[in-house]
Each structure stands twice: as C-alpha cells, then as structure tokens.
N, C-alpha and C positions, 0 to 999 in steps of 0.2 A: 850616401847618407854621411860619410869622411871621406877626407883625403887622407891617403897612407902610401907611404914609400916602403920597400926595401931596405933598413938601415945597414944590412950585412952585404949588399950587393957592392964589387969595385967602385963602382964610381959613387954611390952615395957615400963610400966611406972616404972616399976621394977630397967630397965636395966637403964633408962636416968637416976635413982635418984643415981645408983649405982657408973654411969661411967660420969654423965654432969661434976665431975670437970675438966676432959679432955679436957674439949671444951670450947671457948670462944666465945662469940655472937660479930659477927661485921654487919655492916651496908655498903651496896654498891649502889652508885645510879644507873640508867639503864646505859647499854653501855659499863659496866667497864670488863674488862677482866683480869680472875682470874686466868687463865694458859694457854701459849700459845703454839699453834701447836712447835715442838723442845723441849720446857723444860722438865726438868724431874718433874714431879706431888711430892711436900712435902706435900701438904694436902689434908687433907677430907672435905666437904662441907656436912652438914647439911640445907635444905631448912625450914625454920620458918617461913617465907613470902616473896613472890615473887616468881620470874621466871628465869631459865636460859637456853641456850640452849651451844649444841656441836654440834661445826663444824669443817668442814677443807676447806683449800685451792686446789681447782682441777681445775688446767690450770687457775689459775686468780680468779675463781670463789666461791663464797663462799658457801660449800654445808652442810644444816643443817640436821643432822640425829638422833636427840632427843633431846628431852623436859624434863625439871625438874620441877616441880612446889613443893608447901608448903610438906613435910615429906617425901623429896627423899635425898637419899644419890648421892653426887655426886662425882666424882674425876675421872683420868684418871686409874683406879685400875690399868691396867695393868704397867703404867709408875710409880704408887706408890709403887705397890708391888715390882716392879725388876728393880728398878732405873733405867728405861730405857728412852729416849726421848717419850714426846707423839703426837702421830697423831691426836692429834687433838688440839681444844680450846674453853678453856671454858668461856661464857661468857655470864652476866645479862641483861635478855631482859626490865625489870622493877625494879624498884628501891627495891632491895633484901636485907634480914635480913636472915643471917645466923648462926650457929654454926659451929666452925670451928675450926680443930685441928691439930697438925704438926706430921707430920711422927714421929718425934722421941719421942714425948710425948702421942701417941696414942699407940706408940708398947707395953707398957706394959698392956694398955688396950685389945690390941687382944690379948695376951699372956694368961693373965688371963680369960676375956669372952671367949675364945675358948675351956677353960675346963671345961665349963657348957653347955652341951649338947642345952640346951633349947636357949641359945644364939649363939651359935654355928650355930644352925640351922635358927635363924634371919637372921646372915649373909650371911648363903648359900642360902636361901631363896631371899633375895637381889640381891646376884650376879646371881644365876639362873635367876631371872625376868631380869635383863638385858641381859642376854646372849637371851632368849626367846623372846625378846621385838626386839633385833637386828636380830636376825633369820627371824622374822615374819616378818619384816620391808625390809628384803632385799629379801626373797620370793615374798613379793608384788609386787615386780618390775617385776619379772617373770610372775606371777601369773594374774597378774591382772592390768585394764587398769587403765590411770589417774585419770581417773573420778569414777570408783571403789576403790581407795587409800583414794580421798579425801570423799567418803561417807562411809567407814569406819570409818575415822577418824571424821567425823561428826554425826556418830552414836555413838562409842566408847569413845571419847574422846572430848565434844562439848564444853568443856571448852576452849580447846586449841583454838577452833574456834573463842572463844568469845576474850582470851586474849591475843593471840599472832598474832604480826604484819601479815598482810597476802602475803608479801615478804618473811618472814620465813618459812610460811606454805606452798609457791609453791617451795622453795628448798627445802623441805622435801618432798614433795609428789615427785620432781625432773621434775618440770615442769617449765616453767616462769609466771609470774606475769598477763601478759597479757594472758594466757591461763589458768590462774585460774580463774580470772575475766571470761572469756567466760564459763567454766565450770558451773559458779555459778550460770549465768545469765540464763544460756540453763536448771540447775536446779530449778531455779525460775518459768520459763516458763513452766515448765512439771506438 
C-alpha cells in the first residue's frame, strides 16, 4: 500500500542527517495535484505530515490504487527513474507537509548513498515494499471478495479507514460508494 520506514532508527537518523540538505520542506492544501498522469516526474516527496493518494483515470473514473501517510516516500518511481510519462496522478488528500527533492538535486544523493550498503538496502526495501504492495493489492482482486478486501484493510491499516474519505476507500477496493456503505452496514449488523 505504501512505503514506510522508521525515522527513529539509528540508520534512518544518520541518513536523514547526512542527506537532508538535498530536500526542502513544502506544504500543500488538501486536493493538490503534485503530479498529473502523463507528466514526467521530476520530484520525489517524503511525507512529513498528511496523506496522499495515487490514482489513474480509467474510462473517466478515478481509480485509487495506493495511499501514502507519514514517513512514506512518494513519486512515480518509474517516471522519475526513466524519464517517461507517469501512468498515474499524485494528489494530497488532506493538508500535507513534505520534504521534496528535485531529480537534478537528488542525483548526487542517489549516487553517494548507493555506495553505502546500509543506505542502498533502505532504498531497496522501500522500492520492493511498493512492489509487494502492488502485487498484493492486484492479487486481492482475484483472490478476495470486496468484503474480504475491506476487512483486510480494516484489520491491517485501520488508520486509513479513519483518515481517508470513504469514496477513495471505495475506489481503492474497486467498488462503488453505495456498495461500501452496504458492506459496512452488513458488518455492523453481524
């Protein structure tokens, strides 16, 4: 669902202290689009406070497929890395404060940090976690009912249910707002 690391770990603290000059803090109101589908990603964001979603337009409908909360790295990694148009839109859900770095500024950070195995492993963990989350979310549409997807989200990420508007949750689960409401009512009665 999202990449998160523990900013309180010694390794993370050292990384932050070493590379924080490459980032600047920015704040955005809710519903701010930071990257539009079709644009090339030139920035990477680290969520300090707030919430973002990743979505794409499918036949005129917004389909949400990932959420990012505090301590998450966010970008269209494929677009950022390869300079190709992004396949999705990145938008804030609530007022959000991020540390942001431009690609040309972060290049020395990437080159330097990848020379250190412990930092390289941090990057690999973040990127692989994103891949695992995508795979698990995709497989859930094959292996699980909407009710099972909702229950899993409720059990594993209850903060999402509390913080994120229900129409985004419904989109993420691949159901309508009405279906989500019925599911929630059914679960309350049982």
